C-alpha positions as semicolon CSV with decimal commas, in nm:
position;residue;x (nm);y (nm);z (nm)
1;M;17,452;1,030;36,895
2;T;17,395;0,697;37,066
3;H;17,587;0,379;36,995
4;K;17,296;0,227;36,801
5;E;17,261;0,534;36,581
6;S;17,626;0,513;36,478
7;C;17,610;0,141;36,389
8;T;17,595;0,040;36,027
9;T;17,471;-0,277;35,864
10;L;17,748;-0,528;35,798
11;D;17,811;-0,670;35,454
12;P;17,626;-1,005;35,412
13;Q;17,958;-1,189;35,362
14;Y;18,117;-1,048;35,678
15;G;18,025;-1,349;35,893
16;N;18,172;-1,596;35,643
17;V;18,493;-1,397;35,604
18;Y;18,519;-1,358;35,982
19;K;18,499;-1,736;36,029
20;L;18,759;-1,801;35,758
21;L;19,007;-1,543;35,888
22;Q;18,984;-1,690;36,238
23;H;19,160;-1,999;36,098
24;V;19,457;-1,816;35,944
25;Q;19,685;-1,892;36,238
26;K;19,612;-2,264;36,208
27;S;19,742;-2,287;35,850
28;D;20,119;-2,296;35,807
29;T;20,074;-2,256;35,431
30;L;19,860;-1,946;35,464
31;T;20,082;-1,780;35,725
32;T;20,389;-1,849;35,505
33;W;20,206;-1,698;35,207
34;L;20,108;-1,390;35,410
35;S;20,464;-1,355;35,545
36;M;20,600;-1,354;35,191
37;A;20,339;-1,100;35,080
38;V;20,436;-0,870;35,367
39;A;20,808;-0,930;35,303
40;L;20,758;-0,830;34,937
41;K;20,577;-0,512;35,041
42;F;20,857;-0,410;35,280
43;L;21,161;-0,555;35,101
44;D;21,311;-0,217;35,010
45;Q;21,258;-0,088;35,364
46;F;21,430;-0,395;35,512
47;D;21,727;-0,335;35,284
48;H;21,759;0,033;35,378
49;H;21,671;0,017;35,748
50;P;21,982;-0,030;35,967
51;E;21,805;-0,258;36,218
52;P;21,463;-0,364;36,085
53;E;21,415;-0,603;36,377
54;K;21,399;-0,305;36,619
55;Q;21,135;-0,116;36,419
56;V;20,766;-0,132;36,511
57;W;20,605;-0,254;36,188
58;M;20,230;-0,251;36,137
59;V;20,033;-0,361;35,835
60;W;19,668;-0,394;35,729
61;L;19,586;-0,687;35,499
62;R;19,256;-0,623;35,322
63;F;19,058;-0,922;35,195
64;I;18,742;-0,957;34,989
65;A;18,514;-1,252;34,925
66;R;18,530;-1,338;34,555
67;P;18,350;-1,608;34,356
68;C;18,576;-1,899;34,259
69;A;18,424;-1,937;33,912
70;E;18,511;-1,658;33,671
71;A;18,161;-1,684;33,516
72;D;18,004;-1,611;33,856
73;F;18,238;-1,317;33,909
74;Q;18,157;-1,172;33,566
75;A;17,783;-1,219;33,625
76;L;17,797;-1,037;33,959
77;A;18,003;-0,755;33,806
78;S;17,778;-0,713;33,501
79;P;17,521;-0,429;33,517
80;S;17,301;-0,616;33,268
81;I;17,239;-0,917;33,495
82;D;16,973;-0,906;33,766
83;L;17,157;-0,949;34,097
84;D;16,847;-1,079;34,276
85;V;16,829;-1,372;34,034
86;E;17,205;-1,433;34,038
87;L;17,229;-1,433;34,418
88;R;16,955;-1,697;34,458
89;K;17,191;-1,968;34,336
90;P;17,475;-2,094;34,556
91;I;17,810;-1,942;34,461
92;M;18,134;-2,092;34,588
93;G;18,376;-1,824;34,699
94;K;18,728;-1,770;34,826
95;L;18,914;-1,510;35,024
96;H;19,120;-1,284;34,805
97;L;19,395;-1,055;34,937
98;I;19,356;-0,726;34,752
99;E;19,573;-0,479;34,939
100;I;19,861;-0,448;35,186
101;I;19,871;-0,113;35,362
102;D;20,159;0,013;35,577
103;T;19,992;0,139;35,896
104;T;20,307;0,168;36,106
105;N;20,223;0,391;36,401
106;D;20,379;0,349;36,744
107;D;20,096;0,542;36,911
108;Y;19,831;0,298;36,789
109;L;20,022;0,002;36,931
110;K;20,050;0,173;37,270
111;K;19,669;0,211;37,283
112;Q;19,613;-0,159;37,211
113;K;19,715;-0,325;37,538
114;P;19,689;-0,691;37,424
115;L;19,892;-0,619;37,109
116;Q;20,145;-0,418;37,307
117;D;20,185;-0,707;37,553
118;I;20,244;-0,953;37,268
119;W;20,493;-0,713;37,109
120;D;20,679;-0,660;37,436
121;R;20,705;-1,037;37,492
122;L;20,810;-1,141;37,138
123;Q;21,014;-0,848;37,010
124;P;21,325;-0,899;37,231
125;I;21,343;-1,269;37,139
126;L;21,303;-1,204;36,766
127;C;21,532;-0,900;36,780
128;A;21,812;-1,122;36,911
129;D;21,764;-1,341;36,601
130;K;21,736;-1,030;36,375
131;V;21,378;-1,115;36,276
132;P;21,143;-0,823;36,202
133;L;20,809;-0,854;36,383
134;F;20,490;-0,713;36,236
135;V;20,162;-0,634;36,404
136;V;19,915;-0,748;36,140
137;Q;19,548;-0,661;36,110
138;L;19,343;-0,882;35,882
139;G;19,037;-0,705;35,753
140;Y;18,737;-0,739;35,528
141;L;18,640;-0,424;35,344
142;E;18,685;-0,156;35,613
143;N;18,645;-0,384;35,917
144;A;18,935;-0,521;36,121
145;I;18,869;-0,885;36,205
146;L;19,188;-1,022;36,355
147;S;19,510;-0,869;36,487
148;G;19,828;-1,039;36,591
149;P;20,203;-1,082;36,547
150;L;20,364;-1,198;36,222
151;P;20,741;-1,253;36,226
152;I;20,920;-1,219;35,892
153;Y;21,201;-1,475;35,890
154;A;21,509;-1,478;35,665
155;D;21,347;-1,750;35,448
156;D;21,048;-1,520;35,384
157;I;21,280;-1,240;35,274
158;I;21,477;-1,476;35,047
159;R;21,153;-1,604;34,889
160;A;21,037;-1,244;34,843
161;R;21,360;-1,159;34,660
162;I;21,319;-1,464;34,432
163;I;20,957;-1,376;34,352
164;R;21,049;-1,013;34,281
165;K;21,329;-1,124;34,046
166;A;21,096;-1,369;33,868
167;N;20,852;-1,082;33,815
168;E;21,130;-0,855;33,683
169;L;21,248;-1,127;33,444
170;G;20,893;-1,183;33,319
171;V;20,867;-1,540;33,448
172;I;20,543;-1,439;33,621
173;Q;20,302;-1,162;33,530
174;C;20,174;-0,955;33,817
175;V;19,859;-0,750;33,793
176;K;19,945;-0,561;34,112
177;S;20,274;-0,433;34,246
178;N;20,293;-0,721;34,496
179;P;20,312;-1,061;34,320
180;M;20,171;-1,242;34,624
181;I;19,846;-1,050;34,585
182;E;19,780;-1,158;34,230
183;C;20,017;-1,319;33,989
184;V;20,004;-1,595;33,731
185;P;20,272;-1,798;33,553
186;K;20,360;-1,636;33,222
187;T;20,216;-1,820;32,923
188;A;20,363;-1,813;32,574
């Protein structure tokens, strides 16, 4: 099989998502939000691991493009609406984190020379400060778009504990197991 034969057509939104994810590192708000989401996912492991800062942590963050307006989302999801007609109008969208997957695998990191170099440079510095370092892959559907380091600082872990407690107390309602993926303030 040749390279061209094994290629598949990319999702039409791939280019838009690719452009948006390239800007993740430039947004302090978004990186803080992602750090808290990862901290929530791994909170129990941090608590039970003797030295989490020495562990090689790897995670896949899966995003989708989702319409901002609920009416647009419902129309696209409805089998009774003609998609050709619906897709002719402009639809504003947003990136939506749908899944955090633990992909920790030392062998994978060793095969990725640029990631290994970053890890080797940052890990001793962060280890001295007892900060776990993650190798994060941001992806759309099944495609990896961006990979890089994501340190999880003590503030991220504290925020994760507060969010988890708020969820347990019913202050927020979470649709998924990780409140940073999808949660809303509880209404009376």
